[in-house]
C-alpha positions, -999 to +999 in steps of 0.1 A: +364-183+342+344-208+323+342-209+285+304-203+287+310-171+308+335-157+283+311-164+254+283-148+272+304-117+280+315-114+243+278-118+232+267-091+256+294-067+246+288-072+209+251-067+215+257-034+233+281-022+205+256-030+178+227-014+198+248+018+202+264+020+168+235+008+146+213+040+147+243+062+135+252+037+108+216+035+096+214+073+094+246+075+074+234+047+051+200+064+044+217+098+037+242+080+014+214+063-005+194+096-009+225+114-021+233+085-045+198+087-060+201+124-064+235+121-081+222+094-104+192+116-113+213+147-120+245+130-131+265+152-108+296+132-095+310+154-068+326+137-038+320+167-015+283+163-022+284+129-005+309+136+023+297+169+038+260+160+042+269+126+057+293+143+082+266+169+092+239+143+096+261+119+116+271+148+139+235+157+144+226+121+151+254+119+177+241+151+193+206+138+194+214+102+204+245+109+224+229+108+258+211+076+251+243+060+238+262+071+269+235+057+292+236+024+274+273+021+277+272+032+314+245+007+322+266-021+306+297-010+324+279-010+357+266-045+350+302-056+343+315-041+375+287-058+395+297-091+380+335-088+385+336-108+418+315-136+404+336-138+372+369-143+390 
């Protein structure tokens, strides 16, 4: 395998990882910011108030986006399997 091929495989895999993980990370960040603003406004510093809503929203995001995430990963895996003979 050539160095350019390896760099291209790493670039493609990192792109897929970011594409799949970014929506869930953005959802968690937005919920965290909303809760932080609420805590700052009310001066309530309860850790469960941050943790529980984030977990619930991330799980809901995974339920809603799960099929899309799996299809993206499956598509990339199929592309890799199709390229195996040309990579060796």
